[in-house]
Backbone as a ProteinNet text record, in pm:
[ID]
protein_1_A
[PRIMARY]
IKRHLLSQQKANSFSRFKILVVDDHPVNILFALKLLEAMGFRKLDKATNGIDALAKLESTDEPFDMVLMDCQMPEMDGLEACRRIREKECAEGRDRLPVIAMTANAMEGDRETCLQAGMDDYISKPVNPERLHAVLSRWLLKDTDGWKDSVEETGSETISEETLVDLSNLWLFTQGDLEQEKLLVDL
[TERTIARY]
7250.6	7166.4	7187.6	7298.7	7351.8	7277.1	7279.2	7217.4	7073.2	7001.1	6851.2	6863.1	6896.2	6919.2	6934.8	7024.4	7018.9	6937.2	6832	6732.3	6598.9	6560.9	6472.3	6497.7	6629.6	6609.1	6587.6	6632.5	6582.4	6436	6406	6231.5	6157.6	6231.7	6164.1	6170.5	6335.1	6343.9	6230.4	6202.8	6110.5	5964.1	5933.7	5802.6	5803.8	5872	5844.9	5840.4	5857.3	5830	5718.6	5692.8	5534.4	5544.2	5529.5	5553.9	5435.7	5392.1	5329.3	5376.6	5249.8	5289.5	5230.4	5217.7	5164.2	5167.8	5115.4	5058.6	4915	4926.1	4800.4	4717.9	4742.7	4756.9	4719.9	4593.8	4582.6	4624.4	4688.9	4805.4	4924.2	4988.9	5092.4	5169.5	4965.8	5001.6	4969.3	4868.7	4855.7	5008.7	5056.6	5203.8	5300.8	5303.7	5409	5342.6	5280.8	5152.6	5225.4	5201.4	5226.6	5388	5449.8	5571.2	5639.9	5629.5	5578.7	5571.9	5448.4	5421.8	5513.9	5531.8	5616.4	5764.9	5814.1	5936.7	5945.6	5804.1	5812.1	5740	5732.1	5661.4	5480.4	5473.6	5300.3	5248.1	5293.9	5216.2	5248.3	5166.2	5124.7	4999.2	5038.6	4901.2	4936	4859.9	4834.9	4779.6	4824.7	4805.7	4762.1	4710.4	4655	4733.8	4779.4	4796	4923.6	4976.2	5061.4	4914.4	4858.4	4790.6	4732.3	4697.1	4647.5	4751.3	4871	4978.9	5011.8	5016.2	5025.9	4969.4	4826.4	4670.3	4755.5	4777.9	4823	4918.1	5023.9	5178.6	5114	5020.1	4994.4	4850	4836.4	4699.6	4718.2	4834	4911.7	4948.7	4913.4	4925.4	5079.1	5102.9	5226.7	5296.2	5424.7	5464.3	5512.5	5548.8	5588.1	5753.1	5748.4	5880.9	6012.4	5896.1	5919.1	5834.5	5839.8	5711.7	5834.6	5691.6	5740	5643.8	5702	5632.9	5669.5	5524.2	5524.1	5543.3	5613.4	5674.2	5488.1	5485.4	5344.4	5180.6	5167	5036.3	4899.2	4801.5	4710.9	4681.3	4618.7	4643.4	4782.8	4811.9	4959.6	5087.8	5163.8	5299.9	5375.4	5433.2	5517.5	5684.4	5713.3	5866.8	5724	5618.9	5639.2	5548.5	5527.4	5439.9	5618.8	5735.8	5806.7	5905.1	5876.2	5871.2	5842.7	5712.8	5635.6	5673.7	5701.4	5750.5	5847.3	5939.9	6077.3	6060	6017.5	5981.8	5869.2	5811.3	5747.4	5917.3	5949.4	6031.9	6131.7	6200.3	6256	6170.3	6061.2	5999.7	5966.7	5980.1	5956.2	6044.7	6171.2	6337.4	6277.6	6234	6185.7	6288.8	6290.4	6363.9	6353.9	6440.7	6430.4	6370.9	6233.7	6148	6247	6265.3	6283.4	6204.3	6179.1	6164.7	6200.6	6115.7	6159.5	6099.1	6153.6	6102.4	6069.1	5960.3	5911.5	5867.1	5935.5	5875.2	5888.3	5823.1	5819.8	5924.6	5971.6	6054.3	6232.3	6259	6380.1	6480.2	6452.4	6539.1	6650	6776.9	6905	6814.5	6875.5	6852.2	6684.6	6627.5	6517.2	6537.2	6684.7	6646.8	6756.5	6836.6	6858.4	6736.4	6669	6544.6	6452.2	6489.5	6366.2	6464.1	6573.3	6715.4	6681.3	6659.4	6662.6	6516.2	6475.5	6327.7	6280.6	6436	6403.7	6427.7	6389.4	6443.9	6513.8	6538.9	6644.8	6746.4	6627.5	6695.8	6561.9	6583.3	6487.7	6518.2	6408.9	6364.6	6279.5	6329.7	6243.5	6188.7	6011.9	5948.3	5904.5	5926.9	5805.2	5920.9	5911.4	5976.1	6065.4	6201.5	6280.5	6315.7	6174.4	6225.2	6344.4	6452.7	6611.9	6640.7	6607.8	6663.6	6578.5	6439.1	6368.1	6402.3	6415.2	6499.5	6601	6702.9	6832.9	6827.7	6743	6686.4	6606.4	6529.2	6453.1	6601.8	6645.6	6765.8	6850.6	6882.7	6998.7	6900.7	6803.7	6736.5	6663.2	6667.3	6547.3	6643.1	6730	6803.4	6984.4	6989.5	7091.6	7207.5	7161	7258.2	7309.7	7434.4	7502.8	7608.2	7602.8	7719.7	7692.8	7828	7767.3	7708.6	7707.9	7597.6	7727.1	7627.7	7731.2	7633.3	7669	7618.2	7468.5	7453.5	7309.5	7285.8	7157	7136	7091.3	7168	7174.7	7054.8	7014.5	6897.7	6919.4	6897.1	6923.4	6856.1	6731.2	6576.4	6578.2	6707.4	6702.6	6551.7	6535.1	6441.6	6301	6286.7	6133.1	6067.5	5971.2	5849.6	5801.7	5797.6	5736.4	5631.6	5554.4	5424.2	5318.6	5310.4	5268.8	5222.9	5330.7	5241.1	5211.2	5090.7	5024.4	5010.4	5084	5070.5	5255	5307.7	5476	5398.8	5433.6	5412.3	5484.6	5604.4	5742.2	5751.2	5630.1	5597.6	5463.5	5411.2	5239.1	5198.7	5332.1	5268.5	5315.8	5453.9	5438.3	5297.1	5204.1	5071.6	4969.5	4943.4	4844.4	4899.8	5048	5089.7	4975.1	4946.5	4886.8	4673	4643.3	4541.6	4412.1	4343.8	4287.4	4188.6	4138.4	4051.4	4148.6	4250	4403.6	4420	4397.1	4464.6	4335.5	4199.7	4121.6	4080	4107.7	4108.7	4229.2	4273.6	4456.8	4410.3	4290.8	4289.4	4122.6	4110.2	3945.1	4053.7	4167.4	4236.4	4274.4
6494.6	6539.9	6633	6731.5	6842.7	6967.9	6951.4	7038.1	7042.1	6938.8	6886.2	6956.9	6945.7	7058.1	7125.7	7189.8	7376.3	7426.9	7363.1	7406.3	7378.4	7314.4	7330.2	7405.3	7439.2	7545.6	7675.3	7641.9	7805.2	7813.5	7700	7746.4	7798.4	7755.4	7702.3	7872.5	7909.5	8060.2	8163.7	8083.4	8231.9	8204.3	8150.8	8137.7	8313.3	8369.9	8474.4	8608.7	8583	8746.3	8715.4	8846.5	8888.7	8933.1	8866.4	8956.5	8955.6	9080.1	9153.1	9091.9	9004.5	8943.3	9033.5	9114.1	9257.9	9156.8	9164.8	9090	9133.5	9152.5	9130.1	9063.2	8948.4	8796.7	8727.6	8693.5	8586.1	8460.7	8377.9	8275.2	8327.1	8401.7	8446.6	8486.5	8561.7	8527	8438.8	8329.9	8178.2	8114.2	8135.1	8035.5	8117.3	8222.7	8317.6	8238.7	8265.9	8232.7	8067	7959.9	7843.9	7814	7895.3	7851.9	7913.9	8027.1	8115.4	8032.7	7925.6	7859	7766.4	7699	7585.8	7605.9	7718.3	7767.8	7814.6	7823	7780	7938.7	7981.3	8157.9	8123.5	8201.9	8189.6	8351	8439.7	8574.9	8584.7	8605.7	8628.2	8724.8	8814.1	8912.7	8925	8945.5	8991.6	9111.3	9206.1	9291.4	9300.5	9375.3	9381	9465.5	9613.2	9699.9	9782.2	9873.6	9923.4	10044.7	10077	10149	10022.9	9937.3	9824.7	9813.8	9797.8	9789.5	9860	10002.5	10118	10162.2	10088.8	10068.6	9983	9886.2	9728.3	9767.9	9864.6	9879.9	9983.6	10038.4	10164.8	10147.6	10045.8	9987.6	9890.2	9824.2	9712.1	9723.7	9671.3	9690.5	9612.8	9503.6	9428.1	9459.8	9509.6	9562.6	9458.5	9454.1	9357.3	9365.2	9268.1	9262.1	9242.2	9201.3	9226.3	9259.4	9345.7	9346.9	9218	9161	9129	9191.1	9245.3	9356.1	9325.3	9262.9	9317.7	9439.2	9444.4	9552.5	9638.6	9558.4	9584.6	9595.9	9678.5	9600.8	9781.8	9750.8	9824.1	9932.5	10083.7	10216.3	10258	10135.1	10203.4	10075.2	10066.7	9977.4	9988.6	9878.2	9862.7	9974.3	9994	10055.5	10222.8	10293	10363.9	10386.8	10216	10173.2	10208.2	10122.8	10160.7	10292.3	10360.2	10549.6	10569.6	10548.1	10587.3	10555.3	10443.8	10370.4	10431.4	10451.6	10493.4	10686.4	10753	10868	10905.6	10778.7	10792.6	10679.8	10668.8	10569.5	10712.3	10755.2	10917.6	11011.2	11042.7	11156.1	11128.2	10993.3	10977.9	10902.2	10911.2	10835.6	10699	10589.6	10494.3	10391.4	10238	10190.9	10125.2	10122.7	10040.9	9948	9886.9	9779.3	9760.9	9556.4	9526.8	9496	9557.1	9496.8	9467.4	9351.7	9307.7	9224.2	9329.7	9335.9	9159.2	9136.4	9012.2	9083.5	9040.7	9077.5	8976.4	8959.7	8900.8	9015.2	9101.4	9161.7	9093.6	9025	8969.8	9063.8	9197.6	9207	9308	9342.3	9428.5	9514.2	9557.7	9722.3	9700	9588.7	9585.9	9600.4	9516.2	9508.8	9621.5	9728	9814.9	9941.8	9954.2	10013.3	9997.3	9883.4	9801.9	9925.2	9859.9	9923.4	10044.6	10152	10296.9	10312.6	10231.4	10293	10279.8	10209.4	10218.8	10073.7	9947.9	9830.5	9774.6	9696.5	9615.2	9478.8	9396.9	9296.4	9226.1	9185.7	9159.5	8977.2	8926.2	8798.4	8827.6	8731.7	8719.3	8599.4	8668.7	8514.6	8466	8269.8	8269.6	8199.6	8290.4	8211.4	8084.2	8088.5	8003.7	7968.2	7852.7	7855.2	7844.5	7817.1	7761.7	7964.8	8049.6	8195.7	8254.4	8209.3	8317.8	8236.4	8146.1	8129.9	8165.6	8175.9	8294	8402.2	8493.8	8615.8	8642.2	8543.1	8567.2	8546.2	8435.5	8465.9	8546.9	8615.1	8703.9	8793.6	8861.3	9027.2	8968.8	8819.8	8874.4	8792.8	8680.8	8619.1	8656.8	8741.9	8751.6	8715.2	8606.3	8513.6	8498.7	8490.8	8558.3	8467.9	8357.2	8243	8188.7	8215.7	8163.4	8261.2	8357.9	8466	8526.2	8630.2	8759.1	8847.5	9002.9	9107.5	9112.5	9072.7	9134.8	8960.5	8927.1	8826.7	8855.3	8742.7	8827.6	8717.5	8755.8	8641.7	8662.3	8581.7	8573.7	8576.7	8524.1	8526.1	8397.5	8300.1	8211.9	8077	8082	7979.1	8078.6	8142.8	8199.5	8078.1	8037.8	7956.9	7984.9	7901.2	7924.9	7992	8077.8	8127.2	8025	7955.8	7779.9	7724.4	7688.7	7697.4	7722	7667.6	7747.3	7708.9	7596.1	7529.1	7542.6	7556.6	7465.5	7407.4	7243.7	7089.6	7062	7124.8	7106.1	7179.3	7288.6	7319.8	7311.8	7221.6	7205.1	7161.2	7081.3	7005.7	7110.4	7242.7	7329.9	7372.2	7396	7445.2	7353	7206.1	7142.8	6986.3	7008.1	6875.5	6783.7	6792.1	6623.4	6623.5	6728.7	6757.6	6786.6	6730.9	6723.2	6846.2	6879.1	7016.6	7141.9	7148.4	7246.6	7276.2	7140.5	7181.8	7215.3	7174.7	7259.1	7379.1	7417.8	7606.4	7638	7598.6	7669.6	7712.2	7567.4	7588.2	7701.6	7689.5	7801.5	7920.5	7981.1	8098.3	8107.5
7791.2	7920.7	7941.9	7948	8018.9	7933.3	7759.5	7722.4	7717.1	7789.8	7766	7938.3	8044.1	8194.9	8113.3	8056.9	8071.9	7929.5	7886	7800.6	7921.2	7968.2	8093.7	8165	8220.3	8318.5	8294.8	8131.4	8074.3	8110.6	8030.8	7981	8136.8	8230.8	8387.6	8409.1	8384.4	8416.3	8271.9	8228.2	8101.8	8124.1	8283.3	8311.9	8391.2	8423.8	8527.1	8436.8	8279.7	8229.2	8186.6	8147.5	8067.6	7934.5	7845.2	7705.6	7600.7	7506	7413.1	7296.1	7206.8	7115.2	7011.8	6912.9	6826.9	6677.3	6640.3	6510.1	6457.8	6339.4	6258	6172.8	6193.5	6133.4	6265	6229.1	6355.4	6385.8	6229	6313.1	6319	6297.2	6327.4	6517	6501.1	6680	6758.7	6722.2	6770.7	6745.2	6654.6	6609.6	6746.2	6740.1	6866.4	6971.1	6999.7	7164.2	7140.8	7106.4	7082	7167.6	7029.6	7105.4	7187.8	7223.6	7373.8	7474.5	7463.5	7559.6	7580.6	7469.3	7444.3	7498.5	7488.8	7571.1	7689.7	7781.8	7949.4	7967.8	7860.4	7917.5	7961.8	8055.4	8123.2	8140.3	8082.8	8109.7	7952.4	7909.6	7747.9	7678	7651.6	7607.7	7452.4	7373.2	7225.2	7205.3	7083.4	7050.5	6845.5	6820.5	6705.7	6603.5	6681.4	6634.9	6656.9	6667.2	6700.4	6823.2	6777.5	6902.3	7056.1	6920.4	7103.9	7189.4	7062.1	7186.6	7249.6	7250.9	7288.1	7415.8	7373.9	7501.9	7592.9	7533.8	7658.4	7703.9	7692.8	7757.9	7900.9	7842.5	7957.3	8023.5	8031.5	8101.6	8200.6	8155.1	8298	8413.3	8523.1	8631	8684.5	8620.6	8635	8467.4	8452.7	8342.8	8258.5	8089.2	8033.1	8040.4	7986.2	8002.4	7830.1	7713.6	7612.7	7519.8	7371.4	7302.5	7174.3	7107.6	7014.7	6890.8	6760.4	6713.9	6564.8	6526.5	6342.7	6323.8	6243.8	6172.7	6076.6	6003.2	5865.1	5963.3	5971.6	6043.2	6001.8	5988	5953.9	6109.6	6099.6	6187.4	6243	6281.9	6322.6	6313.3	6244.6	6197.9	6360.2	6384.7	6453.5	6514.7	6390.3	6342	6412.1	6444.3	6430.5	6571.4	6639.6	6773.1	6826.2	6816.3	6860.7	6870.6	6795	6838.2	6913.8	6967.6	7059	7179.5	7192.8	7330.6	7365.4	7269.4	7298.5	7349.7	7309.3	7336.1	7458.4	7484.7	7619.8	7755.3	7672.5	7751.3	7843.7	7694.4	7717.6	7806.6	7782.7	7811.3	7972.2	8011.8	8170.6	8273.1	8194.5	8235.4	8303.7	8186.9	8177.5	8167.9	8186	8187.7	8022.7	7922.7	7809.8	7830.1	7773.6	7716.5	7604.5	7622.6	7520	7380.4	7271.2	7144.4	7016.4	6980.6	6881.9	6779.8	6661.8	6522.5	6527.5	6493.7	6411.1	6263.8	6148.4	6011.7	5882.7	5803.9	5682.2	5586.4	5609.2	5510.5	5584.9	5476.6	5483.1	5410.9	5351.6	5234.9	5317.1	5211.7	5304.4	5338.5	5452.7	5462.1	5587.3	5609.8	5649.6	5822.2	5832.1	5988.1	6048.7	5946.6	5996.5	5970.1	5942.3	5964	6084.6	6127.2	6231.9	6362.6	6334.3	6448.4	6468	6363.8	6378.4	6391.5	6432.9	6481.6	6642.8	6707.5	6819.5	6836.7	6753.8	6788.5	6819.6	6945.5	7031.9	6913.9	6812.5	6816.5	6622.1	6549.7	6446.5	6418.3	6398	6399.2	6266.7	6158	6001.5	5999.4	5956.4	5871	5812.7	5785.7	5905.2	6062.8	6165.8	6270.2	6308.5	6263.3	6344	6493.4	6541	6696.4	6737.6	6678.8	6795.3	6774.9	6678.7	6679.4	6756.7	6779	6869.5	7000.6	7029.4	7183.4	7200.5	7122.9	7126.7	7152.3	7053.3	7083.8	7213.1	7299.9	7413.2	7502.6	7503.7	7624.6	7632.8	7479.8	7545.4	7559.9	7567.1	7598	7740.5	7782.8	7905.6	7996.7	7928.8	8073.6	8027.8	7946.7	7919.9	7909.7	7824.9	7817.6	7674.6	7687.3	7549.7	7500.1	7583.7	7593.5	7416.3	7318.4	7199.4	7058.5	7132.8	7027	7000.9	6897.6	6834.6	6934.4	6935.9	7015.1	6908	6820.8	6762.6	6633.6	6659.3	6608.6	6405	6355.9	6195.8	6146.9	6069.4	5987.5	5822.9	5784.2	5650.3	5520.8	5615.7	5569.8	5449.9	5446.1	5364	5399.6	5466	5548.4	5477.7	5400.1	5376.3	5297.7	5298.3	5269.8	5098.3	5031.8	4887.7	4898.5	4807.3	4794.3	4753.1	4709.2	4677.6	4871.6	4932.3	5091.1	5104	5156.7	5306.8	5405	5418.1	5566	5616.9	5670.5	5678.7	5782	5733	5810	5900.6	5870.7	5980.4	6105.3	6105.4	6230.5	6247.3	6214.6	6226.5	6392.3	6432.5	6523.7	6651	6616.3	6703	6805.6	6711.8	6659.2	6783	6764.9	6739	6850.8	6848.4	6909.2	6904.7	6800.2	6691.1	6785.5	6811.8	6836.9	6717.3	6667.1	6546.7	6547.7	6651.7	6665.1	6718.8	6733.3	6717.7	6549.6	6476.5	6362	6278.9	6305.5	6226.7	6283.1	6374.6	6408.9	6334.4	6352	6269	6083.5	6003.5	5908.5	5921.9	5950.9	5992.9	6024	6057.7	6075	5995.1
[MASK]
+++++++++++++++++++++++++++++++++++++++++++++++++++++++++++++++++++++++++++++++++++++++++++++++++++++++++++++++++++++++++++++++++++++++++++++++++++++++++++++++++++++++++++++++++++++++++++

């Protein structure tokens, strides 16, 4: 019961934060938005590449609290977008915006490449909801209870190339709604 109450309290705490999800694949965006909504986030926006992300970061009246950024996208990848975010922060003396890499690259050295580009943390795809929640809690709620200074990703939970849909996570998208399942298949 105590764990459930703490989880509910954190979900309520997340509702005040504004998150930008940046990914060029519509299913990845849909999945991330659904996960974030299930965790209690209410202020969400999306971008499909680094150029779009930079424009959204500049054009909003209410600043974003975090960016979840794919690394490999057309036009401008997430690494370059993050470098530009950091350059602008430095030039204007702004506070550091947490940028979390969400990438399918789970090879040794990829995490370090993301951190060198200015990203604050790294989550491999497919995104594990518990790991995402831990990273969000750590960066937004400053919850370090039980977590190391950085979240280690092993890439051991990858889906085989033959798997088109990870059915264990389908319910996160649809919650049993057949229309949502059809939308997902269409995407």
